[in-house]
C-alpha positions in Angstrom: -12.3 -26.7 -22.1 -12.5 -22.9 -22.3 -9.7 -20.5 -21.2 -11.4 -19.7 -17.9 -11.6 -23.4 -17.0 -8.0 -23.9 -18.0 -6.9 -21.0 -15.7 -9.0 -22.2 -12.8 -7.6 -25.7 -13.2 -4.0 -24.5 -13.4 -4.4 -22.2 -10.4 -5.7 -25.2 -8.4 -2.9 -27.5 -9.6 0.0 -25.1 -8.9 -1.3 -23.2 -5.8 0.4 -25.6 -3.3 3.8 -24.8 -5.0 3.2 -21.1 -4.5 2.1 -21.5 -1.0 5.6 -22.9 -0.4 7.0 -19.9 -2.2 4.9 -17.6 -0.1 6.1 -19.3 3.1 9.8 -18.9 2.0 9.2 -15.2 1.4 7.4 -14.9 4.7 10.3 -16.4 6.6 12.8 -14.2 4.8 11.4 -10.6 4.9 13.5 -7.6 4.0 12.8 -4.0 4.7 12.1 -1.3 2.2 14.8 -0.7 -0.4 16.8 -3.6 1.1 15.1 -6.4 -0.8 18.3 -7.8 -2.5 17.8 -11.4 -1.5 14.1 -11.2 -2.3 14.9 -9.7 -5.7 17.3 -12.6 -6.5 14.8 -15.2 -5.3 12.0 -13.7 -7.5 14.3 -13.6 -10.5 15.3 -17.2 -10.0 11.6 -18.2 -9.9 10.8 -16.2 -13.0 13.7 -17.8 -14.9 12.5 -21.3 -13.8 9.1 -20.4 -15.4 10.7 -19.5 -18.7 10.4 -15.8 -18.3 13.7 -14.4 -19.6 12.9 -10.8 -20.4 13.8 -9.4 -17.0 15.4 -6.1 -16.1 16.3 -4.4 -12.8 14.4 -1.3 -11.7 14.8 0.9 -8.6 17.9 -1.1 -7.6 16.0 -3.9 -5.8 13.0 -4.3 -8.1 12.3 -6.3 -11.3 10.4 -5.6 -14.5 9.6 -8.8 -16.5 7.6 -9.3 -19.7 5.6 -12.2 -20.9 5.1 -11.9 -24.7 1.7 -12.4 -26.2 0.5 -12.6 -29.8 0.6 -8.9 -30.3 2.1 -5.7 -28.8 -1.1 -3.9 -29.5 -2.7 -4.7 -26.2 -0.4 -4.6 -23.2 -1.0 -4.4 -19.4 1.1 -4.1 -16.3 0.6 -6.3 -13.2 2.3 -5.0 -10.0 3.3 -6.6 -6.7 5.2 -4.8 -3.9 8.0 -6.6 -2.1 9.0 -5.0 1.2 8.3 -6.0 4.8 7.7 -4.0 7.9 9.8 -3.4 11.1 7.5 -5.5 13.3 8.3 -8.5 15.5 6.1 -11.4 14.4 4.0 -13.0 17.2 2.3 -15.7 15.1 2.7 -19.3 16.3 3.2 -20.9 12.8 5.9 -23.2 11.3 7.0 -20.5 8.8 7.3 -17.5 11.1 9.8 -14.8 10.2 13.4 -15.7 10.7 14.5 -12.0 10.8 14.4 -10.4 14.2 12.1 -7.4 14.2 11.0 -7.7 10.6 7.8 -9.2 9.3 5.6 -9.4 6.2 2.7 -7.8 8.1 1.1 -6.2 5.1 0.8 -9.3 2.8 3.5 -8.4 0.3 4.7 -12.0 0.4 1.2 -12.9 -0.7 1.3 -10.4 -3.5 4.6 -11.7 -4.8 3.5 -15.3 -4.7 0.2 -14.5 -6.4 2.0 -12.7 -9.2 4.4 -15.6 -9.6 1.5 -18.0 -9.8 -0.1 -15.7 -12.4 3.1 -15.8 -14.4 3.2 -19.6 -14.2 -0.3 -19.8 -15.6 0.3 -17.2 -18.4 3.5 -19.0 -19.5 1.4 -22.1 -20.0 -1.3 -20.3 -21.8 0.7 -18.1 -24.2 -1.5 -19.1 -27.1 -4.4 -17.5 -25.3 -2.5 -14.3 -24.5 -3.5 -11.5 -26.8 -0.9 -8.9 -25.8 2.2 -8.5 -23.7 2.0 -8.7 -19.9 4.5 -6.8 -17.9 5.1 -8.0 -14.3 6.4 -5.4 -11.9 7.9 -6.5 -8.6 8.3 -3.1 -6.9 10.4 -2.4 -3.8 9.9 0.1 -1.1 6.1 0.6 -0.9 6.0 1.1 2.8 8.3 4.2 3.1 8.6 7.5 1.4 9.4 8.5 -1.3 7.8 5.1 -2.3 9.3 2.7 -4.7 6.7 3.5 -7.3 8.0 7.1 -7.7 11.5 5.7 -8.3 10.3 3.0 -10.8 8.6 5.8 -12.8 11.9 7.6 -13.3 13.5 4.5 -15.0 13.9 4.7 -18.7 12.9 1.0 -19.2 9.6 1.8 -17.4 8.9 4.9 -19.4 9.6 3.0 -22.7 6.5 1.0 -21.9 4.4 4.0 -22.6 1.0 4.7 -21.1 -0.7 1.4 -20.4 -3.2 -0.1 -17.9 -1.8 -0.8 -14.4 -3.4 -3.5 -12.2 -2.6 -4.0 -8.6 -3.9 -6.5 -6.0 -3.8 -6.1 -2.2 -4.8 -8.4 0.6 -7.6 -7.4 3.0 -8.0 -9.4 6.2 -11.4 -7.8 6.9 -12.7 -9.5 3.8 -13.4 -13.2 3.8 -11.3 -15.5 1.6 -13.0 -16.1 -1.7 -14.1 -12.5 -2.0 -12.6 -9.6 -4.0 -13.5 -6.0 -3.9 -13.5 -3.1 -6.3 -14.1 0.6 -6.2 -14.3 2.9 -9.2 -12.9 6.4 -9.0 -11.2 7.8 -5.9 -10.3 4.9 -3.6 -7.3 5.5 -1.3 -6.0 8.7 0.3 -3.0 10.9 -0.1 -0.6 10.9 2.8 1.6 13.6 4.3 3.7 13.3 7.5 3.5 16.1 10.0 6.3 17.1 12.4 5.5 19.9 14.9 8.0 21.5 17.3 6.3 23.7 19.9 8.7 25.9 21.8 8.1 27.8 25.0 10.2 28.5 28.1 10.5 25.7 30.7 11.0 25.8 34.4 9.6 24.7 37.7 6.0 23.5 37.5 5.1 25.3 40.7 5.7 28.7 39.1 4.0 28.6 35.7 3.5 32.3 35.7 7.2 32.8 35.1 7.4 30.5 32.0 5.7 29.7 28.7 4.2 26.2 28.9 4.7 24.4 25.5 2.7 21.4 26.9 -0.4 23.6 27.2 0.2 25.2 23.8 0.6 21.7 22.2 -2.6 20.6 23.8 -4.5 23.5 22.4 -2.9 22.9 19.0 -3.9 19.2 18.9 -7.5 20.0 19.7 -7.8 23.2 17.5 -6.2 21.6 14.5 -9.2 19.3 14.1 -11.0 22.3 12.7 -9.2 21.4 9.5 -11.4 18.4 9.1 -14.6 19.4 11.0 -15.0 23.0 9.8 -12.6 23.8 7.0 -13.0 20.8 4.8 -16.1 20.2 2.7 -18.2 17.4 4.2 -18.1 15.9 0.7 -14.3 15.5 0.8 -13.1 12.8 3.2 -10.2 14.0 5.3 -8.3 12.6 8.3 -5.9 14.5 10.6 -4.4 12.2 13.3 -1.5 12.8 15.8 0.0 9.6 17.0 3.1 10.8 18.8 3.6 13.5 21.5 6.8 13.9 23.3 7.1 16.4 26.2 10.3 15.5 27.9 9.6 17.2 31.2 8.8 15.7 34.6 6.2 15.8 37.3 7.5 19.2 38.4 9.3 20.3 35.3 7.8 22.3 32.4 9.9 21.4 29.3 11.2 24.0 26.8 9.8 22.0 23.8 7.1 19.6 22.8 7.3 17.4 19.7 4.2 16.2 17.9 4.0 13.8 14.9 1.0 13.0 12.8 -0.5 12.5 9.4 -3.0 14.2 7.1 -4.9 12.3 4.5 -7.5 13.2 1.9 -9.0 12.3 -1.4 -8.6 15.6 -3.2 -5.2 17.0 -4.3 -6.4 20.7 -4.4 -7.8 20.5 -0.9 -4.6 18.7 0.2 -2.5 21.7 -0.7 -5.0 24.2 0.8 -5.4 22.2 4.0 -1.6 22.0 4.7 -1.3 25.8 4.2 -4.3 26.4 6.6 -2.8 24.0 9.1 0.5 25.9 9.1 -1.2 29.2 9.6 -3.4 27.8 12.4 -0.6 26.2 14.5 1.8 29.1 14.0 -0.8 31.7 15.1 -2.1 29.7 18.0 1.4 29.2 19.4 2.3 32.8 19.0 -1.0 33.9 20.6 0.0 31.9 23.7 3.5 33.3 23.8 5.4 30.5 22.1 6.3 29.3 18.7 5.4 26.3 16.5 7.4 25.1 13.6 5.6 22.7 11.2 7.7 20.4 8.9 5.8 18.5 6.3 7.1 15.4 4.5 4.9 15.2 1.4 3.9 11.6 0.7 1.8 9.7 -1.8 -1.0 11.2 -3.8 -4.5 9.8 -3.6 -5.2 6.7 -5.6 -7.8 6.8 -8.4 -9.2 3.7 -10.1 -10.0 4.6 -13.7 -13.8 4.0 -14.0 -13.9 2.3 -17.4 -11.0 0.0 -16.6 -12.3 -0.8 -13.2 -15.8 -1.6 -14.4 -14.4 -4.0 -17.1 -12.2 -5.7 -14.6 -15.1 -6.0 -12.1 -17.2 -7.7 -14.8 -14.4 -10.1 -15.6 -13.9 -10.9 -12.0 -17.6 -11.7 -11.7 -17.2 -14.0 -14.6 -14.3 -15.8 -13.0 -15.4 -15.9 -9.4 -19.2 -15.5 -9.6 -21.1 -12.3 -8.9 -21.7 -13.1 -5.3 -18.0 -13.1 -4.6 -17.2 -9.7 -6.1 -18.2 -6.8 -3.8 -18.2 -3.0 -4.0 -15.9 -1.2 -1.6 -16.1 2.1 0.1 -13.2 4.6 -0.1 -10.3 3.8 2.3 -8.1 6.5 3.8 -5.1 4.2 4.0 -2.3 5.3 1.5 -0.5 3.3 -1.2 2.3 4.3 -3.6 0.4 2.5 -6.4 -1.3 5.9 -6.4 1.6 7.4 -8.4 0.9 5.0 -11.3 -2.8 5.9 -11.1 -2.1 9.6 -11.5 -0.5 9.0 -15.0 -2.0 5.8 -16.3 -5.4 4.1 -16.4 -5.2 2.0 -13.2 -7.1 -0.4 -11.0 -6.2 -1.4 -7.5 -8.5 -4.0 -6.0 -8.7 -6.0 -2.8 -8.3 -9.8 -2.2 -10.0 -11.3 0.8 -7.7 -13.3 3.0 -9.6 -13.5 6.3 -11.2 -16.6 7.8 -13.0 -16.2 11.1 -13.4 -19.9 11.7 -9.7 -20.4 11.5 -9.0 -17.4 13.7 -7.4 -15.4 10.8 -8.7 -12.0 11.7 -5.7 -9.8 12.6 -5.4 -6.5 10.8 -2.7 -5.3 8.5 0.5 -4.0 10.1 0.0 -6.1 13.3 2.4 -8.7 14.7 -0.3 -11.4 14.3 -1.3 -10.7 10.7 -1.7 -13.8 8.6 -3.8 -15.1 5.8 -5.9 -18.1 4.7 -3.5 -19.4 2.1 -6.3 -20.7 -0.1 -6.4 -17.0 -1.2 -3.3 -17.6 -3.3 -5.2 -19.8 -5.7 -7.8 -17.1 -6.1 -5.4 -14.2 -6.3 -3.0 -15.8 -8.9 -5.8 -17.3 -11.0 -7.8 -14.1 -11.1 -4.8 -12.0 -12.1 -4.1 -14.5 -14.9 -7.8 -14.3 -16.0 -7.8 -10.5 -16.0 -4.6 -10.5 -18.2 -5.8 -13.1 -20.7 -9.3 -11.6 -20.9 -8.0 -8.0 -21.3 -8.9 -6.4 -24.6 
């Protein structure tokens, strides 16, 4: 029996155990940078597998190493750990036991898959050419992002520059499929907070006041020039405003309007230029209408780049393990991921694991209260990561 067959067999054999682990994690979610119980549970699971080289990172994260035959070829496999502030609405036996908290982005799946991968690698150490570092990373969902904190740790930096591999669930992809994209894959993300100020008063006498609602309306529309006219058509960009608060009334013009949104793109140079242009645009427009606009920017994650040579090699290996028909090419995606920090400094590949199943009604999107997965994806996800690690050279 060759190594690929061994891995597939072990993944099938142990998958039910790790479905149980995934369900435990799903029932006990913890928010970003609060993953203390999750961290303890993961450590316990690793120790039970015989993984003893474990250190803490970023307070609630773990870095573990499985030793291979040589230190010459080493890779890092990463899983995130945190849940979201969402009240679960699934009718399942293992629904979240934490009020208002849910694994709605599949991080429970990522952790269980990486643990299954570790189980397989521990049984196939003789086939493992180099060391495999397992990173269970906290705080992916909120800024500054757990990845940025992990990268400040001495124990992480002592690893040197090595390939980083990450896996993420995609409910819009059918279970059994995985997807890769070489080069620029996911977007940078910046949070925008605008305060538009005018002079409020009675709505029946607008000539005596400066209406910040009107100014805010013009700003929201005009700001789209950033994408439609200022950005190159070759550079994907998104500017979206999702929150507008004008705390007036039917007959009351307020003094202020608060707007919140996000800007995303796949080019770091344009990202900087765009934010400067946006600030000038909103400031000038507000002043031209008699008011003011203050723009506060919380700079978030950079864009994520899949190193072409590494990604192509992993795609070929995935085709070998799953069959060419089950490995698809993906388009760029303007969601954001803090795995991007790793990709800016290391050869990296972040690929997608299909977890959807239309026949079973498993179709809800990420970050929704009814998100769930076809759990047969765990066997695929854990087995594939183990194959990519063993077959890495």
